KOLGU-4560 file (N, C-alpha, C; in nm, 3 decimals, padded with zeros to 5 digits):
<recs>
<n_xx: -02.162 n_yy: -00.981 n_zz: -00.110 ca_xx: -02.150 ca_yy: -00.857 ca_zz: -00.085 c_xx: -02.001 c_yy: -00.878 c_zz: -00.013 mol: A seq: 1 type: GLN>
<n_xx: -01.871 n_yy: -00.815 n_zz: -00.021 ca_xx: -01.754 ca_yy: -00.888 ca_zz: 00.069 c_xx: -01.673 c_yy: -00.721 c_zz: 00.099 mol: A seq: 2 type: VAL>
<n_xx: -01.715 n_yy: -00.693 n_zz: 00.236 ca_xx: -01.639 ca_yy: -00.520 ca_zz: 00.224 c_xx: -01.468 c_yy: -00.585 c_zz: 00.269 mol: A seq: 3 type: GLN>
<n_xx: -01.410 n_yy: -00.492 n_zz: 00.228 ca_xx: -01.255 ca_yy: -00.497 ca_zz: 00.260 c_xx: -01.221 c_yy: -00.361 c_zz: 00.328 mol: A seq: 4 type: LEU>
<n_xx: -01.145 n_yy: -00.385 n_zz: 00.419 ca_xx: -01.067 ca_yy: -00.269 ca_zz: 00.521 c_xx: -00.936 c_yy: -00.293 c_zz: 00.503 mol: A seq: 5 type: VAL>
<n_xx: -00.894 n_yy: -00.201 n_zz: 00.449 ca_xx: -00.720 ca_yy: -00.168 ca_zz: 00.446 c_xx: -00.661 c_yy: -00.122 c_zz: 00.593 mol: A seq: 6 type: GLU>
<n_xx: -00.597 n_yy: -00.157 n_zz: 00.622 ca_xx: -00.478 ca_yy: -00.090 ca_zz: 00.732 c_xx: -00.335 c_yy: -00.098 c_zz: 00.734 mol: A seq: 7 type: SER>
<n_xx: -00.283 n_yy: -00.014 n_zz: 00.816 ca_xx: -00.108 ca_yy: -00.060 ca_zz: 00.809 c_xx: -00.055 c_yy: 00.097 c_zz: 00.745 mol: A seq: 8 type: GLY>
<n_xx: -00.145 n_yy: 00.143 n_zz: 00.650 ca_xx: -00.057 ca_yy: 00.246 ca_zz: 00.581 c_xx: -00.009 c_yy: 00.345 c_zz: 00.698 mol: A seq: 9 type: GLY>
<n_xx: 00.120 n_yy: 00.427 n_zz: 00.615 ca_xx: 00.166 ca_yy: 00.566 ca_zz: 00.714 c_xx: 00.251 c_yy: 00.649 c_zz: 00.685 mol: A seq: 10 type: GLY>
<n_xx: 00.354 n_yy: 00.693 n_zz: 00.754 ca_xx: 00.467 ca_yy: 00.765 ca_zz: 00.687 c_xx: 00.599 c_yy: 00.688 c_zz: 00.745 mol: A seq: 11 type: LEU>
<n_xx: 00.686 n_yy: 00.655 n_zz: 00.656 ca_xx: 00.794 ca_yy: 00.550 ca_zz: 00.655 c_xx: 00.919 c_yy: 00.621 c_zz: 00.584 mol: A seq: 12 type: VAL>
<n_xx: 00.999 n_yy: 00.603 n_zz: 00.621 ca_xx: 01.157 ca_yy: 00.682 ca_zz: 00.589 c_xx: 01.186 c_yy: 00.587 c_zz: 00.466 mol: A seq: 13 type: GLN>
<n_xx: 01.240 n_yy: 00.605 n_zz: 00.353 ca_xx: 01.300 ca_yy: 00.530 ca_zz: 00.246 c_xx: 01.413 c_yy: 00.428 c_zz: 00.291 mol: A seq: 14 type: PRO>
<n_xx: 01.372 n_yy: 00.328 n_zz: 00.252 ca_xx: 01.463 ca_yy: 00.189 ca_zz: 00.321 c_xx: 01.396 c_yy: 00.135 c_zz: 00.410 mol: A seq: 15 type: GLY>
<n_xx: 01.283 n_yy: 00.168 n_zz: 00.464 ca_xx: 01.195 ca_yy: 00.138 ca_zz: 00.546 c_xx: 01.089 c_yy: 00.014 c_zz: 00.540 mol: A seq: 16 type: GLY>
<n_xx: 01.004 n_yy: -00.022 n_zz: 00.624 ca_xx: 00.950 ca_yy: -00.169 ca_zz: 00.568 c_xx: 00.795 c_yy: -00.097 c_zz: 00.627 mol: A seq: 17 type: SER>
<n_xx: 00.714 n_yy: -00.182 n_zz: 00.580 ca_xx: 00.563 ca_yy: -00.171 ca_zz: 00.625 c_xx: 00.487 c_yy: -00.270 c_zz: 00.569 mol: A seq: 18 type: LEU>
<n_xx: 00.399 n_yy: -00.291 n_zz: 00.705 ca_xx: 00.304 ca_yy: -00.411 ca_zz: 00.631 c_xx: 00.138 c_yy: -00.396 c_zz: 00.652 mol: A seq: 19 type: THR>
<n_xx: 00.070 n_yy: -00.424 n_zz: 00.494 ca_xx: -00.059 ca_yy: -00.345 ca_zz: 00.519 c_xx: -00.150 c_yy: -00.474 c_zz: 00.566 mol: A seq: 20 type: LEU>
<n_xx: -00.249 n_yy: -00.435 n_zz: 00.565 ca_xx: -00.363 ca_yy: -00.574 ca_zz: 00.596 c_xx: -00.470 c_yy: -00.528 c_zz: 00.573 mol: A seq: 21 type: SER>
<n_xx: -00.543 n_yy: -00.642 n_zz: 00.488 ca_xx: -00.684 ca_yy: -00.628 ca_zz: 00.427 c_xx: -00.773 c_yy: -00.697 c_zz: 00.464 mol: A seq: 22 type: CYS>
<n_xx: -00.860 n_yy: -00.697 n_zz: 00.562 ca_xx: -00.969 ca_yy: -00.777 ca_zz: 00.650 c_xx: -01.119 c_yy: -00.772 c_zz: 00.565 mol: A seq: 23 type: THR>
<n_xx: -01.142 n_yy: -00.878 n_zz: 00.521 ca_xx: -01.274 ca_yy: -00.925 ca_zz: 00.464 c_xx: -01.346 c_yy: -00.901 c_zz: 00.548 mol: A seq: 24 type: ALA>
<n_xx: -01.480 n_yy: -00.898 n_zz: 00.526 ca_xx: -01.636 ca_yy: -00.939 ca_zz: 00.620 c_xx: -01.663 c_yy: -01.067 c_zz: 00.593 mol: A seq: 25 type: SER>
<n_xx: -01.600 n_yy: -01.129 n_zz: 00.470 ca_xx: -01.635 ca_yy: -01.325 ca_zz: 00.455 c_xx: -01.548 c_yy: -01.368 c_zz: 00.456 mol: A seq: 26 type: ARG>
<n_xx: -01.550 n_yy: -01.529 n_zz: 00.405 ca_xx: -01.483 ca_yy: -01.563 ca_zz: 00.334 c_xx: -01.422 c_yy: -01.539 c_zz: 00.233 mol: A seq: 27 type: SER>
<n_xx: -01.282 n_yy: -01.545 n_zz: 00.228 ca_xx: -01.191 ca_yy: -01.547 ca_zz: 00.091 c_xx: -01.145 c_yy: -01.660 c_zz: 00.026 mol: A seq: 28 type: ILE>
<n_xx: -01.170 n_yy: -01.746 n_zz: 00.058 ca_xx: -01.206 ca_yy: -01.860 ca_zz: 00.017 c_xx: -01.184 c_yy: -01.883 c_zz: -00.102 mol: A seq: 29 type: PHE>
<n_xx: -01.321 n_yy: -01.828 n_zz: -00.167 ca_xx: -01.294 ca_yy: -01.821 ca_zz: -00.329 c_xx: -01.329 c_yy: -01.699 c_zz: -00.384 mol: A seq: 30 type: SER>
<n_xx: -01.196 n_yy: -01.603 n_zz: -00.352 ca_xx: -01.140 ca_yy: -01.487 ca_zz: -00.429 c_xx: -01.018 c_yy: -01.504 c_zz: -00.478 mol: A seq: 31 type: PHE>
<n_xx: -00.968 n_yy: -01.462 n_zz: -00.568 ca_xx: -00.820 ca_yy: -01.435 ca_zz: -00.591 c_xx: -00.820 c_yy: -01.292 c_zz: -00.534 mol: A seq: 32 type: ASN>
<n_xx: -00.717 n_yy: -01.253 n_zz: -00.494 ca_xx: -00.715 ca_yy: -01.149 ca_zz: -00.392 c_xx: -00.570 c_yy: -01.050 c_zz: -00.453 mol: A seq: 33 type: MET>
<n_xx: -00.615 n_yy: -00.919 n_zz: -00.388 ca_xx: -00.481 ca_yy: -00.852 ca_zz: -00.491 c_xx: -00.478 c_yy: -00.734 c_zz: -00.437 mol: A seq: 34 type: GLY>
<n_xx: -00.349 n_yy: -00.639 n_zz: -00.444 ca_xx: -00.340 ca_yy: -00.543 ca_zz: -00.375 c_xx: -00.279 c_yy: -00.409 c_zz: -00.519 mol: A seq: 35 type: TRP>
<n_xx: -00.371 n_yy: -00.308 n_zz: -00.506 ca_xx: -00.314 ca_yy: -00.244 ca_zz: -00.630 c_xx: -00.305 c_yy: -00.096 c_zz: -00.571 mol: A seq: 36 type: TYR>
<n_xx: -00.222 n_yy: -00.006 n_zz: -00.657 ca_xx: -00.234 ca_yy: 00.122 ca_zz: -00.595 c_xx: -00.194 c_yy: 00.263 c_zz: -00.695 mol: A seq: 37 type: ARG>
<n_xx: -00.233 n_yy: 00.362 n_zz: -00.636 ca_xx: -00.245 ca_yy: 00.481 ca_zz: -00.749 c_xx: -00.165 c_yy: 00.576 c_zz: -00.669 mol: A seq: 38 type: ARG>
<n_xx: -00.086 n_yy: 00.616 n_zz: -00.730 ca_xx: 00.024 ca_yy: 00.742 ca_zz: -00.697 c_xx: -00.015 c_yy: 00.871 c_zz: -00.726 mol: A seq: 39 type: ALA>
<n_xx: 00.019 n_yy: 00.947 n_zz: -00.684 ca_xx: -00.074 ca_yy: 01.099 ca_zz: -00.723 c_xx: -00.026 c_yy: 01.143 c_zz: -00.835 mol: A seq: 40 type: PRO>
<n_xx: -00.153 n_yy: 01.161 n_zz: -00.927 ca_xx: -00.109 ca_yy: 01.190 ca_zz: -01.101 c_xx: -00.130 c_yy: 01.085 c_zz: -01.168 mol: A seq: 41 type: GLY>
<n_xx: -00.108 n_yy: 00.992 n_zz: -01.083 ca_xx: -00.123 ca_yy: 00.872 ca_zz: -01.172 c_xx: -00.217 c_yy: 00.738 c_zz: -01.172 mol: A seq: 42 type: LYS>
<n_xx: -00.232 n_yy: 00.664 n_zz: -01.295 ca_xx: -00.333 ca_yy: 00.576 ca_zz: -01.288 c_xx: -00.314 c_yy: 00.469 c_zz: -01.192 mol: A seq: 43 type: GLU>
<n_xx: -00.454 n_yy: 00.410 n_zz: -01.123 ca_xx: -00.415 ca_yy: 00.296 ca_zz: -01.055 c_xx: -00.338 c_yy: 00.149 c_zz: -01.126 mol: A seq: 44 type: ARG>
<n_xx: -00.249 n_yy: 00.112 n_zz: -01.028 ca_xx: -00.171 ca_yy: 00.002 ca_zz: -01.090 c_xx: -00.160 c_yy: -00.139 c_zz: -01.002 mol: A seq: 45 type: GLU>
<n_xx: -00.186 n_yy: -00.267 n_zz: -01.091 ca_xx: -00.134 ca_yy: -00.365 ca_zz: -00.988 c_xx: 00.005 c_yy: -00.385 c_zz: -00.936 mol: A seq: 46 type: LEU>
<n_xx: -00.029 n_yy: -00.400 n_zz: -00.792 ca_xx: 00.097 ca_yy: -00.435 ca_zz: -00.702 c_xx: 00.115 c_yy: -00.587 c_zz: -00.736 mol: A seq: 47 type: VAL>
<n_xx: 00.023 n_yy: -00.666 n_zz: -00.636 ca_xx: 00.075 ca_yy: -00.791 ca_zz: -00.609 c_xx: -00.067 c_yy: -00.877 c_zz: -00.622 mol: A seq: 48 type: ALA>
<n_xx: -00.085 n_yy: -01.005 n_zz: -00.663 ca_xx: -00.219 ca_yy: -01.087 ca_zz: -00.664 c_xx: -00.172 c_yy: -01.213 c_zz: -00.571 mol: A seq: 49 type: THR>
<n_xx: -00.274 n_yy: -01.268 n_zz: -00.535 ca_xx: -00.272 ca_yy: -01.438 ca_zz: -00.480 c_xx: -00.401 c_yy: -01.463 c_zz: -00.497 mol: A seq: 50 type: ILE>
<n_xx: -00.377 n_yy: -01.587 n_zz: -00.571 ca_xx: -00.475 ca_yy: -01.657 ca_zz: -00.630 c_xx: -00.560 c_yy: -01.747 c_zz: -00.508 mol: A seq: 51 type: THR>
<n_xx: -00.699 n_yy: -01.768 n_zz: -00.523 ca_xx: -00.783 ca_yy: -01.885 ca_zz: -00.429 c_xx: -00.649 c_yy: -02.009 c_zz: -00.384 mol: A seq: 52 type: SER>
<n_xx: -00.543 n_yy: -02.050 n_zz: -00.476 ca_xx: -00.492 ca_yy: -02.152 ca_zz: -00.437 c_xx: -00.371 c_yy: -02.120 c_zz: -00.365 mol: A seq: 53 type: GLY>
<n_xx: -00.338 n_yy: -01.944 n_zz: -00.360 ca_xx: -00.205 ca_yy: -01.911 ca_zz: -00.283 c_xx: -00.108 c_yy: -01.877 c_zz: -00.425 mol: A seq: 54 type: GLY>
<n_xx: -00.124 n_yy: -01.874 n_zz: -00.551 ca_xx: -00.005 ca_yy: -01.847 ca_zz: -00.649 c_xx: -00.009 c_yy: -01.713 c_zz: -00.620 mol: A seq: 55 type: THR>
<n_xx: 00.139 n_yy: -01.663 n_zz: -00.613 ca_xx: 00.122 ca_yy: -01.508 ca_zz: -00.644 c_xx: 00.218 c_yy: -01.454 c_zz: -00.740 mol: A seq: 56 type: THR>
<n_xx: 00.180 n_yy: -01.335 n_zz: -00.799 ca_xx: 00.248 ca_yy: -01.259 ca_zz: -00.889 c_xx: 00.263 c_yy: -01.096 c_zz: -00.838 mol: A seq: 57 type: ASN>
<n_xx: 00.373 n_yy: -01.028 n_zz: -00.863 ca_xx: 00.397 ca_yy: -00.923 ca_zz: -00.852 c_xx: 00.414 c_yy: -00.833 c_zz: -00.997 mol: A seq: 58 type: TYR>
<n_xx: 00.424 n_yy: -00.720 n_zz: -00.976 ca_xx: 00.452 ca_yy: -00.594 ca_zz: -01.079 c_xx: 00.597 c_yy: -00.639 c_zz: -01.077 mol: A seq: 59 type: ALA>
<n_xx: 00.633 n_yy: -00.595 n_zz: -01.191 ca_xx: 00.793 ca_yy: -00.565 ca_zz: -01.177 c_xx: 00.853 c_yy: -00.478 c_zz: -01.067 mol: A seq: 60 type: ASP>
<n_xx: 00.806 n_yy: -00.331 n_zz: -01.082 ca_xx: 00.875 ca_yy: -00.247 ca_zz: -00.926 c_xx: 00.893 c_yy: -00.303 c_zz: -00.785 mol: A seq: 61 type: PRO>
<n_xx: 00.805 n_yy: -00.405 n_zz: -00.779 ca_xx: 00.788 ca_yy: -00.443 ca_zz: -00.631 c_xx: 00.841 c_yy: -00.570 c_zz: -00.626 mol: A seq: 62 type: VAL>
<n_xx: 00.911 n_yy: -00.670 n_zz: -00.716 ca_xx: 00.969 ca_yy: -00.764 ca_zz: -00.715 c_xx: 01.069 c_yy: -00.821 c_zz: -00.649 mol: A seq: 63 type: LYS>
<n_xx: 01.085 n_yy: -00.898 n_zz: -00.559 ca_xx: 01.206 ca_yy: -00.873 ca_zz: -00.458 c_xx: 01.225 c_yy: -00.826 c_zz: -00.343 mol: A seq: 64 type: GLY>
<n_xx: 01.081 n_yy: -00.708 n_zz: -00.343 ca_xx: 01.075 ca_yy: -00.602 ca_zz: -00.223 c_xx: 00.949 c_yy: -00.624 c_zz: -00.146 mol: A seq: 65 type: ARG>
<n_xx: 00.815 n_yy: -00.662 n_zz: -00.213 ca_xx: 00.714 ca_yy: -00.699 ca_zz: -00.143 c_xx: 00.663 c_yy: -00.815 c_zz: -00.125 mol: A seq: 66 type: PHE>
<n_xx: 00.610 n_yy: -00.831 n_zz: -00.056 ca_xx: 00.538 ca_yy: -01.010 ca_zz: -00.017 c_xx: 00.394 c_yy: -01.005 c_zz: -00.023 mol: A seq: 67 type: THR>
<n_xx: 00.290 n_yy: -01.063 n_zz: -00.072 ca_xx: 00.166 ca_yy: -01.092 ca_zz: -00.078 c_xx: 00.153 c_yy: -01.246 c_zz: 00.005 mol: A seq: 68 type: ILE>
<n_xx: 00.075 n_yy: -01.209 n_zz: 00.099 ca_xx: 00.005 ca_yy: -01.326 ca_zz: 00.162 c_xx: -00.109 c_yy: -01.333 c_zz: 00.231 mol: A seq: 69 type: SER>
<n_xx: -00.201 n_yy: -01.429 n_zz: 00.288 ca_xx: -00.317 ca_yy: -01.446 ca_zz: 00.308 c_xx: -00.299 c_yy: -01.528 c_zz: 00.432 mol: A seq: 70 type: LYS>
<n_xx: -00.466 n_yy: -01.505 n_zz: 00.498 ca_xx: -00.482 ca_yy: -01.600 ca_zz: 00.581 c_xx: -00.623 c_yy: -01.612 c_zz: 00.650 mol: A seq: 71 type: ASP>
<n_xx: -00.665 n_yy: -01.754 n_zz: 00.543 ca_xx: -00.784 ca_yy: -01.761 ca_zz: 00.480 c_xx: -00.868 c_yy: -01.767 c_zz: 00.622 mol: A seq: 72 type: ASN>
<n_xx: -00.820 n_yy: -01.827 n_zz: 00.757 ca_xx: -00.878 ca_yy: -01.784 ca_zz: 00.876 c_xx: -00.930 c_yy: -01.670 c_zz: 00.938 mol: A seq: 73 type: ALA>
<n_xx: -00.827 n_yy: -01.609 n_zz: 00.908 ca_xx: -00.855 ca_yy: -01.450 ca_zz: 00.972 c_xx: -00.879 c_yy: -01.369 c_zz: 00.863 mol: A seq: 74 type: LYS>
<n_xx: -00.940 n_yy: -01.444 n_zz: 00.734 ca_xx: -01.004 ca_yy: -01.414 ca_zz: 00.645 c_xx: -00.929 c_yy: -01.250 c_zz: 00.607 mol: A seq: 75 type: ILE>
<n_xx: -00.793 n_yy: -01.229 n_zz: 00.608 ca_xx: -00.751 ca_yy: -01.147 ca_zz: 00.584 c_xx: -00.572 c_yy: -01.127 c_zz: 00.507 mol: A seq: 76 type: THR>
<n_xx: -00.549 n_yy: -01.031 n_zz: 00.422 ca_xx: -00.435 ca_yy: -01.039 ca_zz: 00.294 c_xx: -00.344 c_yy: -00.942 c_zz: 00.358 mol: A seq: 77 type: VAL>
<n_xx: -00.236 n_yy: -00.970 n_zz: 00.375 ca_xx: -00.110 ca_yy: -00.893 ca_zz: 00.383 c_xx: 00.018 c_yy: -00.843 c_zz: 00.272 mol: A seq: 78 type: TYR>
<n_xx: 00.041 n_yy: -00.771 n_zz: 00.286 ca_xx: 00.121 ca_yy: -00.716 ca_zz: 00.227 c_xx: 00.224 c_yy: -00.665 c_zz: 00.268 mol: A seq: 79 type: LEU>
<n_xx: 00.368 n_yy: -00.744 n_zz: 00.294 ca_xx: 00.478 ca_yy: -00.677 ca_zz: 00.335 c_xx: 00.559 c_yy: -00.614 c_zz: 00.239 mol: A seq: 80 type: GLN>
<n_xx: 00.603 n_yy: -00.500 n_zz: 00.306 ca_xx: 00.665 ca_yy: -00.385 ca_zz: 00.170 c_xx: 00.829 c_yy: -00.400 c_zz: 00.260 mol: A seq: 81 type: MET>
<n_xx: 00.904 n_yy: -00.446 n_zz: 00.189 ca_xx: 01.043 ca_yy: -00.387 ca_zz: 00.264 c_xx: 01.122 c_yy: -00.288 c_zz: 00.152 mol: A seq: 82 type: ASN>
<n_xx: 01.223 n_yy: -00.247 n_zz: 00.172 ca_xx: 01.275 ca_yy: -00.152 ca_zz: 00.090 c_xx: 01.212 c_yy: -00.033 c_zz: 00.036 mol: A seq: 83 type: SER>
<n_xx: 01.149 n_yy: 00.005 n_zz: 00.123 ca_xx: 01.053 ca_yy: 00.116 ca_zz: 00.074 c_xx: 01.143 c_yy: 00.247 c_zz: -00.038 mol: A seq: 84 type: LEU>
<n_xx: 01.082 n_yy: 00.275 n_zz: -00.120 ca_xx: 01.123 ca_yy: 00.382 ca_zz: -00.182 c_xx: 01.043 c_yy: 00.497 c_zz: -00.223 mol: A seq: 85 type: LYS>
<n_xx: 01.058 n_yy: 00.636 n_zz: -00.260 ca_xx: 00.978 ca_yy: 00.719 ca_zz: -00.253 c_xx: 00.889 c_yy: 00.709 c_zz: -00.363 mol: A seq: 86 type: PRO>
<n_xx: 00.914 n_yy: 00.647 n_zz: -00.489 ca_xx: 00.805 ca_yy: 00.609 ca_zz: -00.563 c_xx: 00.714 c_yy: 00.518 c_zz: -00.544 mol: A seq: 87 type: GLU>
<n_xx: 00.758 n_yy: 00.464 n_zz: -00.432 ca_xx: 00.622 ca_yy: 00.350 ca_zz: -00.370 c_xx: 00.496 c_yy: 00.462 c_zz: -00.286 mol: A seq: 88 type: ASP>
<n_xx: 00.522 n_yy: 00.564 n_zz: -00.289 ca_xx: 00.407 ca_yy: 00.664 ca_zz: -00.214 c_xx: 00.297 c_yy: 00.633 c_zz: -00.313 mol: A seq: 89 type: THR>
<n_xx: 00.176 n_yy: 00.584 n_zz: -00.213 ca_xx: 00.041 ca_yy: 00.604 ca_zz: -00.329 c_xx: -00.082 c_yy: 00.559 c_zz: -00.200 mol: A seq: 90 type: ALA>
<n_xx: -00.165 n_yy: 00.579 n_zz: -00.267 ca_xx: -00.314 ca_yy: 00.494 ca_zz: -00.213 c_xx: -00.282 c_yy: 00.345 c_zz: -00.239 mol: A seq: 91 type: VAL>
<n_xx: -00.282 n_yy: 00.258 n_zz: -00.090 ca_xx: -00.255 ca_yy: 00.102 ca_zz: -00.182 c_xx: -00.414 c_yy: 00.085 c_zz: -00.131 mol: A seq: 92 type: TYR>
<n_xx: -00.492 n_yy: 00.000 n_zz: -00.224 ca_xx: -00.615 ca_yy: -00.061 ca_zz: -00.246 c_xx: -00.653 c_yy: -00.173 c_zz: -00.220 mol: A seq: 93 type: TYR>
<n_xx: -00.704 n_yy: -00.274 n_zz: -00.180 ca_xx: -00.700 ca_yy: -00.407 ca_zz: -00.183 c_xx: -00.846 c_yy: -00.453 c_zz: -00.271 mol: A seq: 94 type: CYS>
<n_xx: -00.807 n_yy: -00.554 n_zz: -00.304 ca_xx: -00.928 ca_yy: -00.604 ca_zz: -00.439 c_xx: -00.949 c_yy: -00.765 c_zz: -00.404 mol: A seq: 95 type: ASN>
<n_xx: -01.085 n_yy: -00.799 n_zz: -00.437 ca_xx: -01.124 ca_yy: -00.940 ca_zz: -00.389 c_xx: -01.180 c_yy: -00.972 c_zz: -00.526 mol: A seq: 96 type: ALA>
<n_xx: -01.161 n_yy: -01.062 n_zz: -00.609 ca_xx: -01.219 ca_yy: -01.100 ca_zz: -00.772 c_xx: -01.228 c_yy: -01.264 c_zz: -00.752 mol: A seq: 97 type: ASP>
<n_xx: -01.408 n_yy: -01.246 n_zz: -00.748 ca_xx: -01.434 ca_yy: -01.440 ca_zz: -00.736 c_xx: -01.418 c_yy: -01.517 c_zz: -00.817 mol: A seq: 98 type: GLY>
<n_xx: -01.347 n_yy: -01.634 n_zz: -00.794 ca_xx: -01.369 ca_yy: -01.718 ca_zz: -00.907 c_xx: -01.509 c_yy: -01.847 c_zz: -00.872 mol: A seq: 99 type: VAL>
<n_xx: -01.481 n_yy: -01.936 n_zz: -00.952 ca_xx: -01.573 ca_yy: -02.040 ca_zz: -00.970 c_xx: -01.713 c_yy: -01.996 c_zz: -00.967 mol: A seq: 100 type: GLY>
<n_xx: -01.791 n_yy: -02.026 n_zz: -00.827 ca_xx: -01.942 ca_yy: -02.003 ca_zz: -00.829 c_xx: -01.967 c_yy: -01.838 c_zz: -00.812 mol: A seq: 101 type: ALA>
<n_xx: -01.800 n_yy: -01.779 n_zz: -00.753 ca_xx: -01.822 ca_yy: -01.628 ca_zz: -00.698 c_xx: -01.777 c_yy: -01.539 c_zz: -00.836 mol: A seq: 102 type: TYR>
<n_xx: -01.752 n_yy: -01.636 n_zz: -00.973 ca_xx: -01.735 ca_yy: -01.526 ca_zz: -01.063 c_xx: -01.780 c_yy: -01.477 c_zz: -01.112 mol: A seq: 103 type: TYR>
<n_xx: -01.697 n_yy: -01.322 n_zz: -01.116 ca_xx: -01.798 ca_yy: -01.218 ca_zz: -01.194 c_xx: -01.793 c_yy: -01.118 c_zz: -01.065 mol: A seq: 104 type: GLY>
<n_xx: -01.773 n_yy: -01.163 n_zz: -00.961 ca_xx: -01.807 ca_yy: -01.042 ca_zz: -00.803 c_xx: -01.664 c_yy: -01.002 c_zz: -00.817 mol: A seq: 105 type: MET>
<n_xx: -01.679 n_yy: -00.878 n_zz: -00.772 ca_xx: -01.553 ca_yy: -00.789 ca_zz: -00.767 c_xx: -01.573 c_yy: -00.666 c_zz: -00.716 mol: A seq: 106 type: TYR>
<n_xx: -01.475 n_yy: -00.665 n_zz: -00.594 ca_xx: -01.483 ca_yy: -00.554 ca_zz: -00.496 c_xx: -01.370 c_yy: -00.499 c_zz: -00.455 mol: A seq: 107 type: PHE>
<n_xx: -01.363 n_yy: -00.349 n_zz: -00.364 ca_xx: -01.246 ca_yy: -00.291 ca_zz: -00.378 c_xx: -01.256 c_yy: -00.255 c_zz: -00.234 mol: A seq: 108 type: TRP>
<n_xx: -01.163 n_yy: -00.212 n_zz: -00.165 ca_xx: -01.138 ca_yy: -00.147 ca_zz: -00.010 c_xx: -01.148 c_yy: -00.022 c_zz: -00.057 mol: A seq: 109 type: GLY>
<n_xx: -01.152 n_yy: 00.109 n_zz: 00.033 ca_xx: -01.146 ca_yy: 00.243 ca_zz: 00.031 c_xx: -00.984 c_yy: 00.285 c_zz: 00.023 mol: A seq: 110 type: LYS>
<n_xx: -00.922 n_yy: 00.182 n_zz: 00.098 ca_xx: -00.767 ca_yy: 00.217 ca_zz: 00.011 c_xx: -00.683 c_yy: 00.296 c_zz: 00.141 mol: A seq: 111 type: GLY>
<n_xx: -00.548 n_yy: 00.285 n_zz: 00.150 ca_xx: -00.463 ca_yy: 00.321 ca_zz: 00.285 c_xx: -00.352 c_yy: 00.398 c_zz: 00.245 mol: A seq: 112 type: THR>
<n_xx: -00.344 n_yy: 00.519 n_zz: 00.276 ca_xx: -00.262 ca_yy: 00.597 ca_zz: 00.196 c_xx: -00.097 c_yy: 00.531 c_zz: 00.267 mol: A seq: 113 type: LEU>
<n_xx: 00.022 n_yy: 00.520 n_zz: 00.199 ca_xx: 00.160 ca_yy: 00.496 ca_zz: 00.227 c_xx: 00.241 c_yy: 00.603 c_zz: 00.137 mol: A seq: 114 type: VAL>
<n_xx: 00.316 n_yy: 00.676 n_zz: 00.274 ca_xx: 00.378 ca_yy: 00.781 ca_zz: 00.217 c_xx: 00.541 c_yy: 00.767 c_zz: 00.239 mol: A seq: 115 type: THR>
<n_xx: 00.611 n_yy: 00.730 n_zz: 00.145 ca_xx: 00.748 ca_yy: 00.724 ca_zz: 00.175 c_xx: 00.856 c_yy: 00.862 c_zz: 00.180 mol: A seq: 116 type: VAL>
<n_xx: 00.887 n_yy: 00.900 n_zz: 00.242 ca_xx: 01.008 ca_yy: 01.032 ca_zz: 00.254 c_xx: 01.103 c_yy: 01.052 c_zz: 00.441 mol: A seq: 117 type: SER>
<n_xx: 01.193 n_yy: 01.103 n_zz: 00.377 ca_xx: 01.263 ca_yy: 01.157 ca_zz: 00.473 c_xx: 01.212 c_yy: 01.327 c_zz: 00.531 mol: A seq: 118 type: SER>
</recs>
């Protein structure tokens, strides 16, 4: 089992920045990590992922604005969000997807709310 706890959400004005953190209960070395979001009335969608080897991938709406990173020693994954827009308003979820010996293990955090509004 891997427990994931997100933090850092809140209210921010359009154009502002926010950094989300996802802290795991154990090593994330053998997991691909990701951030997803669910906006009001919409399906959950991918925001960004980072593989166990450090390769990153971003959804088109956030490319150039968001940066995903991780600190294996701190067992934490970050999502730096810049130039925020009202359409970025959503609950943001952290995900861990096992690889290698941990393939098939899939975990979610409970989410943190980000509201972009003036």
